[in-house]
C-alpha positions as CSV (number, residue, x, y, z in Angstrom):
1,M,35.1,34.2,294.0
2,W,31.6,35.7,293.6
3,P,29.6,34.3,296.5
4,F,26.3,34.0,294.6
5,K,25.5,31.4,292.0
6,R,25.1,32.6,288.5
7,K,21.4,32.4,287.3
8,T,20.6,31.7,283.7
9,E,17.3,32.8,282.4
10,T,15.7,30.2,280.1
11,R,13.4,31.3,277.3
12,A,11.0,29.1,275.4
13,A,12.4,28.1,272.0
14,S,9.1,29.0,270.3
15,G,8.5,30.9,267.2
16,S,5.1,32.2,268.2
17,G,5.5,33.1,271.9
18,Y,5.7,36.4,273.6
19,T,9.5,36.6,273.5
20,A,9.5,35.9,269.8
21,Q,6.9,38.5,269.1
22,M,8.9,41.1,271.0
23,I,12.0,40.3,269.1
24,Q,10.2,40.5,265.8
25,A,8.7,43.9,266.8
26,R,12.1,45.2,267.9
27,T,13.6,43.9,264.6
28,A,10.9,45.7,262.6
29,Y,11.6,48.9,264.6
30,I,15.3,48.8,263.9
31,T,15.1,47.8,260.2
32,G,12.2,50.1,259.4
33,T,8.6,49.8,258.5
34,S,7.8,46.4,257.0
35,G,5.2,43.7,257.1
36,R,2.3,46.0,256.7
37,A,1.0,44.4,253.5
38,E,-1.8,42.8,255.4
39,L,-3.2,46.3,255.8
40,T,-3.9,46.7,252.1
41,A,-7.3,46.1,250.5
42,T,-5.8,43.4,248.3
43,V,-4.8,41.2,251.2
44,Q,-8.0,41.9,253.1
45,G,-10.1,41.0,250.1
46,A,-8.2,37.7,249.8
47,V,-8.6,37.1,253.6
48,T,-12.3,37.8,253.3
49,L,-12.7,35.2,250.6
50,W,-10.9,32.6,252.8
51,E,-12.9,33.6,255.8
52,N,-16.3,33.5,254.2
53,G,-15.5,30.5,252.0
54,L,-14.7,28.3,255.0
55,S,-17.6,29.7,257.1
56,V,-20.2,28.2,254.8
57,A,-18.6,24.8,254.6
58,D,-20.9,21.7,255.2
59,V,-19.7,20.1,258.4
60,T,-20.7,16.5,259.3
61,G,-19.6,14.5,262.4
62,T,-19.5,17.3,264.9
63,T,-21.3,20.4,266.1
64,L,-18.3,22.2,267.6
65,L,-17.1,23.6,264.2
66,T,-19.6,26.4,264.0
67,R,-19.8,29.1,261.4
68,R,-18.0,31.6,263.6
69,A,-15.3,29.1,264.5
70,L,-14.7,28.3,260.8
71,A,-14.6,32.1,260.0
72,I,-12.0,32.7,262.7
73,T,-10.1,29.7,261.3
74,G,-10.1,31.1,257.8
75,R,-8.8,34.5,259.0
76,M,-6.1,33.1,261.2
77,L,-4.9,30.7,258.5
78,A,-4.7,33.5,256.0
79,L,-2.8,35.9,258.3
80,R,-0.9,33.6,260.6
81,G,-0.8,30.3,258.8
82,E,-2.2,28.4,261.8
83,A,-5.2,28.4,264.0
84,L,-5.6,26.9,267.5
85,F,-8.8,26.1,269.5
86,Y,-9.1,24.8,273.0
87,I,-11.7,22.0,273.1
88,T,-14.4,22.2,275.7
89,D,-17.6,20.2,276.2
90,D,-19.8,22.5,274.2
91,M,-17.6,24.9,272.2
92,L,-14.2,25.7,270.8
93,I,-12.3,28.6,272.3
94,P,-9.9,30.4,270.0
95,V,-6.4,30.7,271.3
96,A,-4.7,34.1,271.1
97,D,-1.1,32.9,271.8
98,W,0.5,29.6,272.4
99,D,3.7,27.7,273.1
100,L,4.2,24.0,272.6
101,S,6.5,21.1,273.2
102,T,7.0,18.2,270.7
103,R,7.8,14.6,270.7
104,L,8.9,12.8,267.5
105,S,8.0,16.0,265.6
106,R,4.4,16.0,266.9
107,P,3.0,18.4,269.5
108,S,2.6,16.8,272.8
109,A,1.5,19.7,275.1
110,Y,0.5,23.3,274.8
111,R,0.7,26.4,276.9
112,L,-2.3,28.4,275.8
113,T,-3.4,32.0,276.3
114,L,-7.2,32.3,275.9
115,P,-8.7,35.7,275.1
116,D,-10.8,37.3,277.8
117,M,-11.8,40.8,278.9
118,G,-9.3,42.4,281.2
119,G,-6.5,40.0,280.1
120,G,-6.0,36.6,278.8
121,K,-6.1,33.4,280.8
122,T,-3.1,31.0,280.6
123,L,-3.4,27.3,280.9
124,T,-1.6,24.1,280.0
125,A,-3.3,21.5,277.8
126,L,-2.4,18.2,276.2
127,A,-2.3,17.8,272.4
128,G,-5.6,15.9,272.4
129,E,-7.3,18.9,274.0
130,V,-6.3,21.3,271.2
131,L,-7.3,21.6,267.6
132,H,-4.3,22.8,265.7
133,F,-4.9,23.7,262.1
134,R,-1.9,24.8,260.0
135,I,-1.0,25.3,256.4
136,G,2.4,25.7,254.7
137,A,4.2,23.6,257.2
138,D,8.0,23.1,256.6
139,A,9.9,19.9,257.1
140,A,12.2,21.6,259.6
141,Q,9.3,22.7,261.8
142,P,6.2,20.6,260.8
143,W,4.4,21.8,263.9
144,Y,4.3,25.4,262.7
145,G,2.3,26.9,259.8
146,T,3.3,29.7,257.6
147,A,1.0,32.4,256.1
148,P,0.9,33.1,252.4
149,L,2.4,36.6,252.9
150,K,5.3,35.1,254.8
151,R,6.0,32.6,252.0
152,S,5.8,35.5,249.5
153,S,7.3,38.2,251.5
154,L,9.1,39.9,248.6
155,S,5.8,40.4,246.7
156,A,4.2,41.6,249.9
157,D,6.9,44.1,250.5
158,L,6.6,45.4,247.0
159,L,2.8,45.9,247.4
160,E,3.4,47.6,250.7
161,I,6.1,50.0,249.4
162,I,4.0,51.0,246.3
163,E,0.8,51.7,248.3
164,R,2.8,53.5,251.0
165,A,4.5,55.6,248.4
166,L,1.1,56.5,246.8
167,V,-0.3,57.4,250.2
168,E,2.7,59.7,250.9
169,V,2.4,61.3,247.5
170,Y,-1.3,62.1,247.7
171,G,-0.9,63.1,251.4
172,D,2.2,65.3,251.2
173,A,2.9,66.2,247.6
174,P,1.9,69.7,246.5
175,L,-0.9,68.5,244.1
176,G,-2.4,71.4,242.0
177,S,0.2,73.9,243.3
178,S,2.2,76.2,241.1
179,I,4.9,78.8,241.4
180,V,4.2,82.2,239.8
181,P,7.4,84.3,239.0
182,M,7.5,87.6,240.9
183,P,9.8,90.6,240.6
184,E,12.6,91.1,243.1
185,T,10.8,92.7,246.0
186,P,11.2,92.6,249.7
187,E,10.0,89.5,251.6
188,T,7.1,91.4,253.2
189,D,5.8,92.3,249.8
190,L,6.0,88.8,248.5
191,A,4.1,87.6,251.6
192,D,1.3,90.0,250.8
193,I,1.2,88.9,247.2
194,A,1.1,85.2,248.2
195,R,-1.8,86.0,250.6
196,G,-3.6,87.6,247.7
197,F,-3.7,84.2,245.8
198,R,-5.0,82.2,248.8
199,G,-8.6,81.1,248.4
200,S,-9.0,82.5,244.9
201,R,-9.8,79.3,243.0
202,G,-11.1,79.4,239.5
203,K,-10.2,83.1,239.1
204,V,-7.7,84.8,236.8
205,L,-5.2,86.7,239.0
206,V,-3.1,89.4,237.4
207,R,0.0,90.8,239.0
208,E,2.1,93.6,237.5
209,S,5.7,92.6,236.9
210,V,8.5,95.1,236.8
211,Q,11.2,92.7,235.9
212,V,12.8,94.1,232.7
213,Q,16.0,93.6,230.8
214,A,19.2,95.5,231.6
215,A,18.6,97.9,228.6
216,G,15.1,98.7,229.8
217,G,13.3,96.6,227.3
218,P,10.0,94.7,227.8
219,A,9.6,91.9,230.3
220,P,10.6,88.5,229.0
221,A,8.0,85.8,228.3
222,Q,9.3,83.6,231.1
223,D,8.1,86.2,233.6
224,W,4.5,85.3,233.0
225,R,4.8,81.5,232.9
226,A,3.7,79.5,236.0
227,N,5.5,76.3,237.0
228,D,3.3,73.4,238.1
229,L,4.5,71.5,241.2
230,T,2.3,68.4,240.7
231,P,4.7,65.4,240.5
232,D,4.6,63.4,237.3
233,L,4.0,59.8,238.4
234,S,3.5,58.4,234.8
235,K,7.2,57.9,234.4
236,A,7.4,55.7,237.5
237,L,4.7,53.3,236.0
238,L,3.2,52.9,239.5
239,D,-0.2,51.9,238.2
240,K,1.2,48.9,236.2
241,T,3.5,47.9,239.0
242,L,0.7,48.1,241.5
243,D,-1.5,45.9,239.3
244,Q,1.3,43.3,239.0
245,A,1.9,43.3,242.7
246,R,-1.8,42.8,243.4
247,D,-1.9,39.9,241.0
248,Q,1.0,38.2,242.7
249,I,-0.5,38.6,246.1
250,N,-3.8,37.1,244.8
251,S,-1.9,34.2,243.3
252,A,-0.3,33.5,246.7
253,F,-3.8,33.3,248.2
254,G,-5.0,31.0,245.4
255,I,-7.0,33.6,243.6
256,L,-6.8,33.9,239.9
257,P,-5.7,37.4,238.9
258,G,-8.5,37.6,236.3
259,L,-11.0,37.9,239.1
260,N,-10.0,41.5,239.7
261,N,-9.5,42.4,236.0
262,K,-11.7,45.2,234.9
263,A,-12.5,43.4,231.6
264,T,-13.4,40.1,233.3
265,T,-16.6,38.3,232.4
266,G,-19.1,36.0,234.2
267,P,-17.4,32.7,233.2
268,M,-14.1,34.0,234.3
269,V,-15.5,35.0,237.7
270,R,-17.0,31.5,238.1
271,E,-13.8,29.9,237.1
272,A,-11.8,31.9,239.6
273,Q,-14.2,31.0,242.3
274,R,-14.0,27.3,241.4
275,H,-10.2,27.5,241.3
276,L,-10.1,29.1,244.8
277,A,-12.5,26.5,246.2
278,S,-11.1,23.4,244.6
279,W,-7.3,24.1,244.8
280,T,-7.1,26.2,248.0
281,L,-10.1,26.0,250.4
282,Q,-11.1,22.4,249.9
283,P,-7.6,21.0,250.5
284,M,-7.4,23.2,253.7
285,A,-10.8,21.8,254.7
286,E,-9.6,18.2,254.2
287,G,-6.7,18.9,256.5
288,M,-8.9,20.5,259.1
289,A,-11.3,17.5,258.9
290,E,-8.4,15.1,259.5
291,E,-7.3,17.1,262.5
292,A,-10.8,17.2,263.9
293,T,-11.4,13.5,263.3
294,D,-8.1,12.7,265.2
295,K,-9.0,15.0,268.2
296,L,-12.8,14.8,268.5
297,G,-13.1,11.0,268.0
298,N,-15.8,11.1,265.3
299,A,-15.4,11.0,261.5
300,V,-15.6,14.7,260.5
301,T,-15.9,15.9,257.0
302,L,-15.9,19.5,255.6
303,D,-17.1,20.4,252.1
304,V,-16.9,23.8,250.6
305,M,-17.6,22.8,247.0
306,R,-21.3,22.4,247.4
307,P,-22.1,25.5,249.5
308,L,-20.0,27.7,247.2
309,Q,-21.5,26.1,244.1
310,A,-17.9,25.8,242.9
311,F,-18.7,23.5,240.0
312,D,-19.9,23.6,236.4
313,S,-23.7,23.1,236.7
314,G,-24.1,22.5,232.9
315,G,-21.2,20.1,232.9
316,R,-22.6,18.1,235.8
317,A,-26.0,17.9,234.1
318,R,-24.4,16.6,230.9
319,T,-22.3,14.1,233.0
320,V,-25.4,12.8,234.8
321,T,-27.2,12.3,231.4
322,A,-24.2,10.5,230.0
323,L,-23.9,8.3,233.2
324,V,-27.6,7.3,233.1
325,K,-27.3,6.5,229.4
326,A,-24.2,4.4,230.0
327,L,-25.7,2.5,232.9
328,A,-28.8,1.7,231.0
329,E,-26.8,0.4,228.0
330,A,-24.6,-1.6,230.4
331,K,-27.6,-3.3,232.0
332,T,-29.0,-4.0,228.6
333,A,-25.8,-5.5,227.5
334,G,-25.5,-7.6,230.7
335,V,-22.4,-5.7,231.9
336,D,-21.9,-5.0,235.6
337,P,-22.4,-1.2,236.0
338,A,-20.0,-1.1,239.0
339,A,-17.3,-2.9,237.0
340,A,-17.8,-0.5,234.1
341,L,-17.5,2.6,236.3
342,N,-14.4,1.2,238.0
343,L,-12.7,1.2,234.6
344,V,-13.0,5.0,234.5
345,D,-12.0,5.4,238.2
346,W,-15.5,6.4,239.4
347,K,-15.2,6.4,243.1
348,E,-18.9,6.6,244.2
349,K,-20.7,3.3,244.9
350,V,-23.3,2.2,242.4
351,A,-26.2,0.2,243.6
């Protein structure tokens, strides 16, 4: 019998802890380069729209959600799918890494790593001390959020592969190079001839060829024809495939593909901005306001529609005109204006 007791090392069953990150990094190293789509300009452009769109939101009910905190939230939600902040008396501290425990599918306690110069600081906090914003939560793990790139990993991999292929082609391919046929001469002579072409751009270089037919006739025409080594990428349709991959990534972030179209117009740009604000940013802001109201104790609201002007100004003006006219006619006819507006599901209170 072995005299010592067997010790079992227990790891946290977290999907975002240090152990999980090391396993993911090792998996990426074994399987190859992947998951670098967030380095592309397409993804960073979408992340910037999220970041800046949330940073200008109108916040009521608290002073802790500053512009910088909202910008960090937008970036973390876009790239990680969740954002955590440790609540203090006068500020919110962003969390670099975390682990959590749950009870009845709700987080009950957190082990946080706060960023600091010279190394992060680790502490334990209850759920009420942490603002936990998340998007794309799954029913199997409702306490975790998922980023748009993770939910559309196939399109992200396609974008990464295409852009990486273009980088390698333009970095390593012999663009603008050509092979000039030479006679059968010793290698030293060929090296001297090759050095003669070096640095002679825009010039006509003539070399005498002694390659003749067996009967001693003139040199064949192929002897003077240069062969271009520039790869032909038109057959691969990389430009069209790249545009389609970009449109798919933008759709995953809630951005209409027409926003990046070369032939887009002003109305299309405004419609794309309204679509992003109303169908992506504002629902996220509502969820953030709900979390802040639950943790901060005050009724918190976030509005991105008004600061971004994500509405049809002309349509609103026409609506106001029609409402005023309808209210005036309702009072003239002796009809309660509130009852009339309730018939069309108007939510705002009418005095």
